[in-house]
C-alpha positions in Angstrom: 136.4 81.9 100.6 139.0 82.0 97.9 142.1 83.9 97.3 141.4 84.2 93.5 138.6 83.5 91.1 139.8 80.1 90.1 138.7 76.6 90.6 142.2 75.8 91.9 142.3 78.7 94.4 143.3 78.3 98.0 140.0 78.2 100.0 138.9 78.8 103.6 135.7 79.0 105.5 134.8 82.2 107.5 131.8 84.2 108.6 131.1 87.1 106.2 132.2 89.7 108.8 135.6 87.9 108.9 136.5 88.2 105.1 139.6 90.2 104.8 142.0 91.5 102.3 141.7 90.2 98.8 139.7 87.1 99.7 136.4 86.5 97.9 133.2 84.8 99.1 132.5 82.5 96.2 130.1 80.1 97.9 128.1 79.9 101.1 129.5 78.0 104.0 128.2 75.3 106.3 126.4 77.7 108.7 124.5 79.3 105.7 123.7 75.8 104.3 122.3 74.8 107.7 120.2 78.1 107.9 118.7 77.6 104.4 117.9 74.0 105.3 116.0 75.0 108.4 113.9 77.5 106.4 113.3 75.1 103.5 112.1 72.4 106.0 109.4 74.8 107.2 108.2 76.1 103.9 105.5 74.6 101.6 106.2 77.0 98.7 109.8 77.9 97.9 110.9 80.3 95.1 114.7 80.1 94.3 116.2 82.8 92.2 120.0 82.9 92.0 122.7 80.3 92.8 124.4 80.3 96.1 127.9 80.6 94.7 130.0 80.2 91.5 128.5 76.7 90.8 130.2 76.5 87.5 133.4 75.8 89.4 133.2 72.6 91.3 135.2 74.1 94.3 132.4 76.6 94.8 129.3 74.5 93.9 128.6 72.9 97.3 126.2 75.5 98.5 124.1 75.6 95.3 124.1 71.8 95.1 123.0 71.4 98.7 120.2 73.8 98.3 119.1 72.2 95.1 119.1 68.8 96.8 117.0 70.3 99.8 114.4 71.6 97.3 114.2 68.3 95.4 113.8 66.5 98.7 111.1 69.0 99.9 109.2 68.4 96.7 109.4 64.6 96.8 108.9 64.0 100.6 106.5 66.8 101.6 105.0 67.9 98.4 106.4 71.4 98.7 105.9 73.5 95.6 109.4 74.5 94.5 109.9 77.1 91.7 113.3 77.7 90.2 113.6 81.1 88.5 116.3 82.5 86.4 118.8 81.1 83.8 121.7 80.6 86.2 119.5 78.8 88.9 118.0 76.6 86.1 121.4 75.7 84.9 122.6 74.9 88.5 119.6 72.6 89.2 120.0 70.9 85.8 123.8 70.5 86.4 123.0 68.8 89.7 120.7 66.4 87.9 117.6 67.6 89.7 115.7 69.5 87.1 113.0 67.0 87.0 112.8 66.7 90.9 111.3 70.2 91.4 107.9 71.6 90.7 108.6 74.2 88.1 111.5 75.8 86.3 111.4 79.2 84.6 114.3 80.9 82.9 112.5 84.3 83.5 114.2 85.0 86.8 113.7 88.9 87.0 110.4 88.7 85.2 109.2 86.0 87.6 110.0 88.1 90.6 108.3 91.2 89.1 105.2 89.1 88.5 105.2 87.9 92.1 105.6 91.5 93.2 102.3 92.2 91.4 103.9 94.3 88.6 102.3 94.1 85.1 104.6 92.4 82.6 104.3 93.7 79.0 103.9 90.2 77.5 101.3 89.2 80.0 99.4 92.6 79.5 99.3 92.0 75.7 97.7 88.6 76.2 94.9 90.0 78.4 94.2 92.7 75.6 93.1 90.0 73.1 
């Protein structure tokens, strides 16, 4: 939590149901990091679209960096397929120095999700018409 949208904000940790007043949730906390870790440890294919917090500010990058490290570890130790989708997620993984430690990076976040949903993407449809 933070009392303002600023890297130098006063911070605290609380459950989402306990956020009150003008405080903002700008990163996930230790319980959420643990939950994501448990799920990542069980998965063989992981698609990540969207950072966990305001990773551009070091005070709120912990959750994003932890998840990026978990994905890189899942790829290197278990051979999990890790797909990073979306410009912000790609920037976060690269900022953490882990871009080359995951299976695939795509800046097409929303489009990637639509493709996984089975929707026809105009660019892909045009390729199949040739």
